[in-house]
DRENDO-1510 file (C-alpha; in Angstrom, 1 decimal, always signed):
<recs>
REC; n; res; u; v; w
REC; 1; MET; +120.6; +73.9; +45.5 .
REC; 2; THR; +120.6; +72.4; +48.5 .
REC; 3; VAL; +122.2; +70.2; +50.8 .
REC; 4; GLN; +120.2; +67.4; +50.4 .
REC; 5; ASP; +120.4; +67.6; +46.7 .
REC; 6; LEU; +124.1; +67.8; +46.7 .
REC; 7; GLU; +125.9; +64.9; +44.5 .
REC; 8; TRP; +129.1; +63.5; +45.8 .
REC; 9; SER; +131.7; +60.9; +44.2 .
REC; 10; GLU; +133.3; +58.8; +46.4 .
REC; 11; LEU; +137.2; +58.7; +45.7 .
REC; 12; VAL; +139.4; +56.1; +46.8 .
REC; 13; ARG; +143.6; +55.7; +46.3 .
REC; 14; THR; +144.6; +52.3; +46.8 .
REC; 15; ALA; +147.3; +51.7; +48.9 .
REC; 16; PRO; +150.1; +49.2; +47.8 .
REC; 17; PRO; +150.2; +45.9; +49.1 .
REC; 18; GLY; +152.2; +44.5; +52.2 .
REC; 19; GLU; +152.2; +44.9; +55.7 .
REC; 20; LEU; +155.2; +45.0; +58.0 .
REC; 21; ASP; +156.3; +42.4; +59.9 .
REC; 22; VAL; +157.0; +43.8; +63.2 .
REC; 23; VAL; +159.3; +40.9; +64.4 .
REC; 24; ALA; +161.3; +40.7; +61.2 .
REC; 25; ALA; +161.6; +44.5; +61.0 .
REC; 26; LEU; +163.4; +44.4; +64.4 .
REC; 27; GLY; +165.4; +41.4; +63.5 .
REC; 28; PRO; +168.5; +39.5; +65.0 .
REC; 29; GLU; +170.2; +43.4; +65.3 .
REC; 30; PHE; +167.7; +44.6; +67.7 .
REC; 31; VAL; +168.2; +41.2; +70.2 .
REC; 32; ARG; +172.3; +41.9; +69.7 .
REC; 33; LEU; +171.8; +45.4; +70.6 .
REC; 34; VAL; +169.6; +44.5; +73.8 .
REC; 35; ASP; +172.6; +41.7; +74.5 .
REC; 36; GLN; +175.5; +44.6; +74.2 .
REC; 37; ARG; +173.3; +47.5; +76.0 .
REC; 38; VAL; +171.2; +45.9; +78.7 .
REC; 39; LYS; +172.5; +44.1; +81.4 .
REC; 40; PRO; +170.4; +41.3; +82.9 .
REC; 41; GLY; +168.2; +42.2; +85.9 .
REC; 42; SER; +168.1; +45.6; +84.8 .
REC; 43; ARG; +164.9; +47.3; +85.3 .
REC; 44; VAL; +164.2; +49.0; +82.0 .
REC; 45; ALA; +161.3; +51.8; +81.7 .
REC; 46; VAL; +159.5; +51.1; +78.1 .
REC; 47; ALA; +158.1; +54.6; +77.4 .
REC; 48; VAL; +154.8; +54.8; +75.3 .
REC; 49; GLY; +153.0; +57.7; +74.2 .
REC; 50; SER; +149.8; +58.7; +73.4 .
REC; 51; ARG; +148.6; +59.2; +70.3 .
REC; 52; GLY; +146.9; +57.0; +67.5 .
REC; 53; ILE; +150.2; +55.0; +66.4 .
REC; 54; ALA; +149.4; +52.2; +64.0 .
REC; 55; ARG; +150.2; +48.9; +65.3 .
REC; 56; LEU; +152.0; +50.0; +68.7 .
REC; 57; ALA; +150.9; +47.2; +70.7 .
REC; 58; ASP; +152.7; +44.9; +68.3 .
REC; 59; VAL; +156.0; +46.7; +68.6 .
REC; 60; VAL; +155.8; +47.1; +72.4 .
REC; 61; THR; +154.6; +43.4; +72.6 .
REC; 62; VAL; +158.2; +42.1; +70.7 .
REC; 63; VAL; +160.4; +44.8; +72.7 .
REC; 64; VAL; +159.2; +43.4; +76.2 .
REC; 65; GLN; +159.4; +39.9; +75.0 .
REC; 66; VAL; +163.0; +40.4; +74.0 .
REC; 67; LEU; +163.8; +42.4; +76.7 .
REC; 68; ARG; +162.4; +39.7; +79.0 .
REC; 69; ASP; +164.2; +36.6; +77.2 .
REC; 70; ARG; +167.6; +38.6; +77.6 .
REC; 71; GLY; +166.8; +38.8; +81.6 .
REC; 72; ALA; +165.7; +42.6; +82.1 .
REC; 73; GLU; +162.3; +43.5; +84.0 .
REC; 74; PRO; +160.5; +45.8; +81.6 .
REC; 75; VAL; +157.8; +48.2; +83.0 .
REC; 76; LEU; +155.5; +50.4; +81.1 .
REC; 77; VAL; +155.9; +53.8; +81.8 .
REC; 78; PRO; +153.1; +56.6; +79.9 .
REC; 79; ALA; +155.4; +59.0; +78.6 .
REC; 80; MET; +152.3; +61.6; +77.6 .
REC; 81; GLY; +153.4; +65.1; +78.9 .
REC; 82; SER; +149.6; +66.3; +80.3 .
REC; 83; HIS; +147.6; +63.8; +78.0 .
REC; 84; GLY; +144.8; +61.9; +80.0 .
REC; 85; GLY; +143.9; +64.3; +81.7 .
REC; 86; GLY; +147.1; +64.9; +83.5 .
REC; 87; THR; +146.6; +62.2; +85.9 .
REC; 88; ALA; +148.1; +58.7; +86.5 .
REC; 89; ALA; +144.7; +57.2; +85.9 .
REC; 90; GLY; +143.9; +59.0; +82.8 .
REC; 91; GLN; +147.4; +58.3; +81.0 .
REC; 92; VAL; +147.0; +54.6; +81.9 .
REC; 93; GLU; +143.7; +55.1; +80.6 .
REC; 94; VAL; +145.0; +56.3; +77.1 .
REC; 95; MET; +147.7; +53.5; +77.0 .
REC; 96; HIS; +144.4; +50.9; +77.1 .
REC; 97; GLU; +143.3; +52.9; +74.3 .
REC; 98; LEU; +146.5; +52.2; +72.3 .
REC; 99; GLY; +146.1; +48.9; +72.7 .
REC; 100; VAL; +149.0; +48.3; +75.6 .
REC; 101; TYR; +148.0; +46.2; +78.5 .
REC; 102; GLU; +150.2; +45.6; +81.4 .
REC; 103; ASP; +148.4; +42.6; +82.3 .
REC; 104; ALA; +148.8; +41.2; +78.8 .
REC; 105; LEU; +152.4; +42.0; +78.4 .
REC; 106; GLY; +152.6; +40.6; +82.2 .
REC; 107; ILE; +154.7; +43.7; +83.1 .
REC; 108; PRO; +153.9; +46.3; +85.9 .
REC; 109; VAL; +153.1; +49.9; +84.7 .
REC; 110; ASP; +154.0; +52.9; +87.0 .
REC; 111; ALA; +151.8; +56.0; +85.6 .
REC; 112; SER; +152.6; +58.0; +88.7 .
REC; 113; MET; +152.5; +61.6; +87.7 .
REC; 114; ASP; +155.4; +62.5; +90.0 .
REC; 115; VAL; +158.6; +64.2; +88.7 .
REC; 116; GLU; +162.1; +66.0; +89.6 .
REC; 117; GLU; +163.7; +68.8; +88.3 .
REC; 118; VAL; +166.5; +67.9; +86.8 .
REC; 119; GLY; +167.8; +71.2; +84.9 .
REC; 120; VAL; +167.2; +74.5; +83.5 .
REC; 121; LEU; +167.4; +75.8; +80.1 .
REC; 122; SER; +169.2; +78.7; +78.8 .
REC; 123; GLY; +166.2; +80.6; +78.7 .
REC; 124; GLY; +165.0; +80.2; +82.3 .
REC; 125; GLN; +162.5; +77.0; +81.6 .
REC; 126; ARG; +162.8; +74.4; +84.3 .
REC; 127; VAL; +163.4; +70.8; +82.8 .
REC; 128; TYR; +161.4; +67.7; +84.9 .
REC; 129; LEU; +161.5; +64.3; +84.4 .
REC; 130; ALA; +159.4; +61.6; +85.7 .
REC; 131; LYS; +160.6; +59.7; +88.9 .
REC; 132; ALA; +159.1; +56.4; +87.3 .
REC; 133; ALA; +162.0; +56.8; +84.4 .
REC; 134; LEU; +164.6; +58.1; +86.8 .
REC; 135; GLY; +164.0; +55.0; +89.0 .
REC; 136; CYS; +165.0; +52.8; +86.4 .
REC; 137; ASP; +168.1; +51.6; +85.0 .
REC; 138; ALA; +167.4; +51.9; +81.5 .
REC; 139; VAL; +164.7; +53.8; +79.3 .
REC; 140; VAL; +163.7; +52.7; +76.1 .
REC; 141; PRO; +161.7; +55.4; +74.2 .
REC; 142; ILE; +158.9; +53.9; +71.8 .
REC; 143; ASN; +157.2; +56.8; +69.3 .
REC; 144; ARG; +156.3; +57.6; +66.1 .
REC; 145; VAL; +158.3; +60.2; +64.2 .
REC; 146; LYS; +156.3; +62.6; +62.3 .
REC; 147; PRO; +155.7; +66.1; +61.3 .
REC; 148; HIS; +154.0; +68.3; +64.2 .
REC; 149; SER; +150.7; +70.0; +64.2 .
REC; 150; ASP; +151.9; +73.0; +65.8 .
REC; 151; PHE; +155.7; +74.0; +65.0 .
REC; 152; ARG; +158.3; +73.5; +62.2 .
REC; 153; ALA; +161.9; +72.7; +63.2 .
REC; 154; PRO; +164.6; +70.0; +62.3 .
REC; 155; ILE; +163.3; +68.0; +64.9 .
REC; 156; GLU; +159.2; +68.0; +65.9 .
REC; 157; SER; +157.4; +64.6; +67.0 .
REC; 158; GLY; +159.7; +61.6; +67.7 .
REC; 159; LEU; +162.0; +60.0; +70.5 .
REC; 160; THR; +163.6; +63.3; +71.6 .
REC; 161; LYS; +160.0; +64.9; +72.2 .
REC; 162; MET; +159.1; +62.1; +74.1 .
REC; 163; LEU; +162.0; +61.9; +76.3 .
REC; 164; THR; +162.0; +65.8; +76.9 .
REC; 165; ILE; +158.4; +66.6; +77.0 .
REC; 166; GLY; +156.5; +63.1; +77.5 .
REC; 167; LEU; +158.5; +61.9; +80.2 .
REC; 168; GLY; +158.2; +65.6; +81.6 .
REC; 169; LYS; +154.9; +64.7; +82.6 .
REC; 170; GLU; +152.2; +67.5; +83.2 .
REC; 171; ARG; +154.7; +69.7; +84.8 .
REC; 172; GLY; +157.2; +69.3; +82.4 .
REC; 173; ALA; +155.2; +69.6; +79.7 .
REC; 174; SER; +154.0; +73.0; +80.7 .
REC; 175; SER; +157.4; +74.2; +81.6 .
REC; 176; LEU; +158.7; +73.4; +78.3 .
REC; 177; HIS; +155.8; +74.8; +76.5 .
REC; 178; CYS; +156.4; +78.1; +78.0 .
REC; 179; VAL; +159.0; +78.8; +75.2 .
REC; 180; GLY; +156.4; +79.0; +72.5 .
REC; 181; PHE; +156.5; +76.7; +69.8 .
REC; 182; GLU; +158.6; +78.9; +67.7 .
REC; 183; ALA; +161.2; +78.1; +70.0 .
REC; 184; PHE; +160.8; +74.6; +70.3 .
REC; 185; GLY; +163.7; +74.0; +67.1 .
REC; 186; GLN; +166.3; +74.9; +69.9 .
REC; 187; MET; +164.4; +74.0; +73.1 .
REC; 188; LEU; +164.1; +70.5; +72.0 .
REC; 189; PRO; +167.8; +69.7; +71.9 .
REC; 190; GLU; +168.9; +71.7; +75.0 .
REC; 191; ALA; +166.4; +69.7; +77.2 .
REC; 192; ALA; +167.5; +66.7; +75.2 .
REC; 193; GLY; +171.1; +67.4; +76.3 .
REC; 194; ILE; +170.2; +67.4; +80.0 .
REC; 195; VAL; +167.5; +64.1; +80.0 .
REC; 196; LEU; +170.2; +62.5; +77.9 .
REC; 197; GLY; +172.6; +63.1; +80.6 .
REC; 198; LEU; +170.8; +61.8; +83.6 .
REC; 199; LEU; +169.0; +58.7; +81.9 .
REC; 200; ARG; +170.4; +55.8; +80.4 .
REC; 201; VAL; +168.9; +55.5; +76.9 .
REC; 202; PRO; +170.6; +52.1; +75.1 .
REC; 203; PHE; +168.5; +52.7; +72.1 .
REC; 204; GLY; +164.8; +54.0; +71.3 .
REC; 205; LEU; +162.4; +52.8; +68.6 .
REC; 206; ALA; +161.1; +55.4; +65.8 .
REC; 207; LEU; +158.2; +54.3; +64.2 .
REC; 208; LEU; +157.1; +55.4; +60.4 .
REC; 209; GLU; +153.9; +55.2; +58.8 .
REC; 210; ASP; +153.0; +55.6; +55.3 .
REC; 211; ALA; +150.3; +57.7; +54.0 .
REC; 212; TRP; +147.6; +55.1; +54.4 .
REC; 213; HIS; +148.4; +55.3; +58.5 .
REC; 214; ARG; +150.2; +51.9; +58.2 .
REC; 215; LEU; +153.3; +50.8; +60.1 .
REC; 216; HIS; +155.9; +50.9; +57.2 .
REC; 217; ARG; +159.2; +51.0; +59.0 .
REC; 218; VAL; +161.1; +50.4; +62.6 .
REC; 219; GLU; +164.3; +52.0; +63.2 .
REC; 220; VAL; +165.9; +51.0; +66.2 .
REC; 221; VAL; +168.0; +54.1; +67.4 .
REC; 222; PRO; +171.1; +54.1; +69.7 .
REC; 223; GLY; +170.7; +56.5; +72.2 .
REC; 224; GLU; +173.9; +58.6; +71.4 .
REC; 225; VAL; +172.4; +59.0; +68.1 .
REC; 226; ILE; +168.7; +59.5; +68.6 .
REC; 227; LEU; +168.7; +63.5; +68.0 .
REC; 228; GLU; +170.8; +63.1; +64.5 .
REC; 229; LEU; +168.1; +60.5; +63.5 .
REC; 230; ASP; +164.8; +62.2; +64.5 .
REC; 231; ARG; +166.1; +64.9; +62.1 .
REC; 232; GLU; +166.9; +62.2; +59.2 .
REC; 233; LEU; +163.7; +60.4; +60.1 .
REC; 234; LEU; +161.3; +63.6; +60.0 .
REC; 235; ARG; +162.5; +64.2; +56.3 .
REC; 236; ASP; +161.6; +60.8; +55.7 .
REC; 237; ALA; +158.1; +61.1; +57.4 .
REC; 238; TRP; +157.4; +64.4; +55.7 .
REC; 239; ALA; +157.7; +62.7; +52.3 .
REC; 240; ASP; +155.4; +60.0; +53.3 .
REC; 241; PHE; +152.8; +62.5; +55.1 .
REC; 242; PRO; +149.3; +62.3; +54.0 .
REC; 243; ARG; +147.6; +65.1; +52.4 .
REC; 244; LEU; +144.6; +66.3; +50.6 .
REC; 245; PRO; +145.3; +66.8; +46.8 .
REC; 246; PHE; +143.1; +70.0; +46.6 .
REC; 247; GLU; +145.2; +73.5; +47.2 .
REC; 248; LYS; +141.5; +74.9; +47.8 .
REC; 249; VAL; +138.5; +73.5; +49.4 .
REC; 250; ASP; +135.3; +75.5; +50.0 .
REC; 251; VAL; +133.6; +73.1; +52.9 .
REC; 252; LEU; +135.8; +70.4; +54.5 .
REC; 253; VAL; +133.4; +68.2; +56.6 .
REC; 254; LEU; +134.9; +65.6; +59.2 .
REC; 255; ARG; +133.2; +63.0; +60.6 .
REC; 256; GLU; +135.3; +63.5; +64.0 .
REC; 257; ILE; +138.3; +65.1; +65.6 .
REC; 258; GLY; +140.0; +63.5; +68.8 .
REC; 259; LYS; +143.5; +63.1; +70.4 .
REC; 260; MET; +144.1; +59.6; +68.8 .
REC; 261; ILE; +143.8; +61.1; +65.6 .
REC; 262; SER; +146.4; +64.4; +66.0 .
REC; 263; GLY; +147.7; +65.8; +68.8 .
REC; 264; SER; +145.7; +68.9; +67.7 .
REC; 265; GLY; +142.4; +66.9; +67.4 .
REC; 266; MET; +142.5; +67.3; +63.7 .
REC; 267; ASP; +146.2; +67.5; +61.7 .
REC; 268; PRO; +146.4; +71.5; +60.6 .
REC; 269; ASN; +149.0; +69.7; +58.1 .
REC; 270; VAL; +145.7; +68.4; +56.5 .
REC; 271; THR; +143.4; +71.3; +57.1 .
REC; 272; GLY; +145.6; +74.1; +56.8 .
REC; 273; ARG; +144.2; +75.5; +60.2 .
REC; 274; PHE; +146.7; +75.9; +62.6 .
REC; 275; ALA; +146.1; +77.1; +66.4 .
REC; 276; GLY; +149.0; +79.6; +66.6 .
REC; 277; LYS; +151.7; +80.9; +63.7 .
REC; 278; ALA; +150.2; +79.7; +60.3 .
REC; 279; TYR; +152.6; +77.2; +58.4 .
REC; 280; PRO; +152.8; +76.5; +54.6 .
REC; 281; ALA; +150.2; +73.6; +54.1 .
REC; 282; ARG; +149.0; +72.0; +50.8 .
REC; 283; THR; +145.5; +72.8; +51.1 .
REC; 284; THR; +143.6; +75.9; +52.0 .
REC; 285; VAL; +139.8; +75.2; +53.7 .
REC; 286; GLU; +137.5; +78.4; +53.6 .
REC; 287; ARG; +134.6; +76.8; +56.0 .
REC; 288; LEU; +135.2; +73.8; +58.2 .
REC; 289; ALA; +132.4; +71.5; +60.0 .
REC; 290; VAL; +133.0; +68.8; +62.5 .
REC; 291; LEU; +130.3; +66.5; +63.4 .
REC; 292; ASP; +131.8; +64.8; +66.4 .
REC; 293; LEU; +134.0; +63.9; +69.0 .
REC; 294; ALA; +136.1; +60.3; +68.9 .
REC; 295; HIS; +134.9; +58.0; +71.4 .
REC; 296; ASP; +138.3; +57.5; +72.4 .
REC; 297; SER; +139.3; +61.0; +73.3 .
REC; 298; GLY; +138.1; +60.9; +76.8 .
REC; 299; GLY; +136.2; +64.1; +76.0 .
REC; 300; ASN; +139.4; +66.1; +75.3 .
REC; 301; ALA; +138.2; +67.9; +72.0 .
REC; 302; ILE; +141.3; +70.0; +71.5 .
REC; 303; GLY; +141.5; +71.3; +68.1 .
REC; 304; VAL; +137.8; +72.1; +68.4 .
REC; 305; GLY; +138.2; +76.0; +68.0 .
REC; 306; LEU; +140.0; +75.5; +64.6 .
REC; 307; ALA; +136.7; +74.5; +63.2 .
REC; 308; ASP; +133.8; +77.0; +61.8 .
REC; 309; VAL; +130.7; +74.7; +62.6 .
REC; 310; VAL; +130.2; +71.9; +65.1 .
REC; 311; THR; +127.1; +69.8; +65.7 .
REC; 312; GLU; +125.4; +69.4; +69.5 .
REC; 313; ARG; +126.3; +65.9; +69.2 .
REC; 314; LEU; +130.1; +67.0; +69.2 .
REC; 315; ARG; +129.4; +70.0; +72.1 .
REC; 316; ALA; +127.4; +67.4; +74.4 .
REC; 317; LYS; +130.7; +64.9; +74.6 .
REC; 318; VAL; +133.4; +67.8; +75.3 .
REC; 319; ASP; +134.9; +67.5; +78.7 .
REC; 320; TRP; +136.3; +71.1; +79.0 .
REC; 321; GLU; +138.4; +70.1; +82.0 .
REC; 322; ALA; +140.2; +67.9; +80.1 .
REC; 323; THR; +140.3; +69.9; +76.9 .
REC; 324; TYR; +141.4; +73.2; +78.9 .
REC; 325; THR; +144.2; +71.2; +81.0 .
REC; 326; ASN; +145.9; +69.9; +77.5 .
REC; 327; ALA; +145.1; +73.8; +76.1 .
REC; 328; VAL; +147.1; +75.2; +79.5 .
REC; 329; ALA; +149.9; +72.7; +79.2 .
REC; 330; SER; +150.4; +73.4; +75.6 .
REC; 331; LYS; +150.0; +77.4; +76.1 .
REC; 332; SER; +147.9; +77.3; +73.1 .
REC; 333; LEU; +144.7; +78.4; +73.8 .
REC; 334; ALA; +143.0; +78.7; +70.4 .
REC; 335; GLY; +142.3; +75.3; +70.0 .
REC; 336; ALA; +139.9; +75.2; +73.2 .
REC; 337; ARG; +137.4; +77.8; +71.9 .
REC; 338; LEU; +133.9; +76.9; +70.8 .
REC; 339; PRO; +132.9; +77.4; +67.1 .
REC; 340; VAL; +129.4; +78.1; +66.2 .
REC; 341; VAL; +127.2; +75.0; +67.0 .
REC; 342; VAL; +124.1; +73.8; +65.1 .
REC; 343; GLY; +121.6; +71.1; +66.2 .
REC; 344; ASN; +122.4; +68.4; +63.4 .
REC; 345; ASP; +124.8; +67.6; +60.4 .
REC; 346; LEU; +122.5; +68.7; +58.0 .
REC; 347; GLU; +122.6; +72.3; +59.6 .
REC; 348; ALA; +126.3; +72.0; +59.8 .
REC; 349; LEU; +126.2; +71.8; +56.1 .
REC; 350; ALA; +124.0; +74.1; +55.0 .
REC; 351; LEU; +125.4; +76.6; +57.4 .
REC; 352; ALA; +129.1; +76.1; +56.3 .
REC; 353; THR; +128.0; +76.3; +52.4 .
REC; 354; SER; +125.7; +79.4; +52.9 .
REC; 355; THR; +128.4; +81.5; +54.6 .
REC; 356; LEU; +130.8; +80.8; +51.8 .
REC; 357; THR; +132.1; +84.4; +50.2 .
REC; 358; GLY; +133.6; +85.3; +46.8 .
REC; 359; ALA; +132.4; +82.0; +45.1 .
REC; 360; GLY; +130.1; +83.7; +42.9 .
REC; 361; THR; +127.7; +81.2; +40.9 .
REC; 362; ALA; +130.2; +78.5; +40.6 .
REC; 363; PRO; +129.2; +75.3; +42.4 .
REC; 364; PRO; +131.5; +74.9; +45.5 .
REC; 365; GLY; +134.1; +72.6; +46.0 .
REC; 366; LEU; +133.4; +70.4; +49.4 .
REC; 367; VAL; +135.3; +67.1; +50.6 .
REC; 368; ALA; +133.9; +64.9; +53.1 .
REC; 369; MET; +135.8; +62.2; +54.8 .
REC; 370; HIS; +135.9; +60.4; +58.7 .
REC; 371; ASN; +138.8; +62.4; +60.1 .
REC; 372; THR; +142.4; +63.7; +59.1 .
REC; 373; LEU; +143.9; +60.2; +58.9 .
REC; 374; ASP; +141.5; +59.3; +56.3 .
REC; 375; VAL; +142.7; +61.6; +53.3 .
REC; 376; ASN; +142.8; +58.5; +51.1 .
REC; 377; HIS; +139.0; +57.6; +51.1 .
REC; 378; ILE; +136.7; +60.6; +50.5 .
REC; 379; ALA; +133.9; +62.1; +48.6 .
REC; 380; VAL; +133.6; +65.1; +47.1 .
REC; 381; SER; +131.6; +67.7; +44.9 .
REC; 382; GLU; +132.0; +67.6; +41.2 .
REC; 383; PRO; +134.2; +70.6; +40.8 .
REC; 384; LEU; +137.3; +68.5; +42.8 .
REC; 385; VAL; +136.6; +65.4; +40.9 .
REC; 386; ALA; +138.7; +65.8; +38.2 .
REC; 387; VAL; +141.9; +67.4; +40.2 .
REC; 388; ALA; +141.5; +64.1; +42.7 .
REC; 389; THR; +141.5; +61.7; +39.9 .
REC; 390; ALA; +144.7; +63.5; +38.5 .
REC; 391; GLN; +146.6; +62.9; +41.5 .
REC; 392; GLY; +145.8; +59.0; +41.8 .
REC; 393; TYR; +142.3; +58.8; +43.1 .
REC; 394; ALA; +139.5; +56.7; +41.2 .
REC; 395; PRO; +135.7; +57.1; +41.6 .
REC; 396; LEU; +133.6; +54.3; +43.1 .
REC; 397; GLY; +131.1; +54.5; +41.2 .
REC; 398; PRO; +128.6; +57.2; +39.7 .
REC; 399; PRO; +127.9; +60.4; +41.6 .
REC; 400; GLN; +125.3; +60.1; +44.5 .
REC; 401; ARG; +123.6; +62.1; +47.1 .
REC; 402; ALA; +124.1; +61.7; +51.0 .
REC; 403; GLU; +121.7; +59.7; +52.7 .
REC; 404; TRP; +120.1; +61.6; +55.6 .
REC; 405; GLY; +118.1; +60.6; +59.0 .
REC; 406; ARG; +114.8; +62.1; +60.2 .
REC; 407; ASP; +116.7; +64.2; +62.6 .
REC; 408; GLY; +119.2; +65.5; +60.0 .
REC; 409; GLU; +122.1; +63.3; +60.7 .
REC; 410; LEU; +124.8; +62.6; +57.8 .
REC; 411; LEU; +124.1; +58.4; +57.5 .
REC; 412; ARG; +126.4; +57.9; +55.1 .
REC; 413; ILE; +127.9; +59.0; +51.6 .
REC; 414; GLY; +128.3; +55.9; +49.3 .
REC; 415; GLY; +130.6; +54.1; +51.0 .
REC; 416; ILE; +131.4; +56.0; +53.6 .
REC; 417; GLU; +129.7; +55.7; +56.6 .
REC; 418; PHE; +129.1; +58.9; +59.1 .
REC; 419; PHE; +126.4; +58.0; +61.6 .
REC; 420; PRO; +124.4; +55.1; +60.2 .
REC; 421; GLY; +122.8; +53.7; +63.5 .
REC; 422; GLU; +121.3; +57.0; +64.2 .
REC; 423; ARG; +118.7; +56.5; +61.7 .
</recs>
């Protein structure tokens, strides 16, 4: 059977109804906390990060409005480590991609990459902080709490990481990554102790998403308990983390990877592909094909090296300088390697399928989806249908073949569109 003859079942897992009201979620307690902890006239750095965080702009808008209403003077400070190519202009561009605009908010932005050395860890790594944050009377970090894509520890992605690595800018991120990901569990609390001793952090806002990448919880975290709450909220984030319902996938096809999708381009907690030490994951993938680089990645293709095959479409969009900057700062080079490159999508699926091993005569189990955020809307081959439906997925019609363009472009599989404009 050829790839064109393969029949796919389009499956969906429906989200529960309801959308978070950000204003109500913050509530009067937030206003009271601002009144208690932020003095009128204070210059307050609102630190924002660099991932595809659901409704980040809505949260930032409410925070800025409350600060201004109470007489503070907020300023946006990108807290992104080396992202955006490690430049001020690049970090402002990333911030805009997140939907956060200084003009719309009516406040200034200070994206300077200038840092100051503020301490040394027990292992000898130097700790740096953005001068933009040090020059403010208070710092309010806003970040999503979630499992990290490269390490396991009691504290992973969240407010602690933003305050230490994010506000360290490129130089600080590079310095702290020298410990290696396996030591992040010890490094992050130690670095946070230095940072919290210098910056006045009245509170931070921790954002949690559900399995459908929807903001479902906003926690206002007093500065003195950020470490404690980061640990607690990470456990909650794991409970809602979106993953595929399969133990084994022969071929996983992703429409795209990108920095707004995951810090690793595609989340290893979904694919089972890690750049460094391999951690337990629900799903093992034998062949991984990636067809494109997301437009909002600024050419940063970090994570591409974890694929087995990519298309020329993807390769042509890579900004290797931005990709290597990210890889060097994180001290993890595997994600910046170039896998096998083929001419089009049809060739990518054919190569991935034809190089499977140990399958014998059994039909292969394939999964296709947009990216690792979209695990609730997938297309699968026949061997995986029963497994998915047993996990709450419902088929949208009978099995059908994929639609292909004349030059080998994957147009769509049922209602999942890949490259419909390339017919």
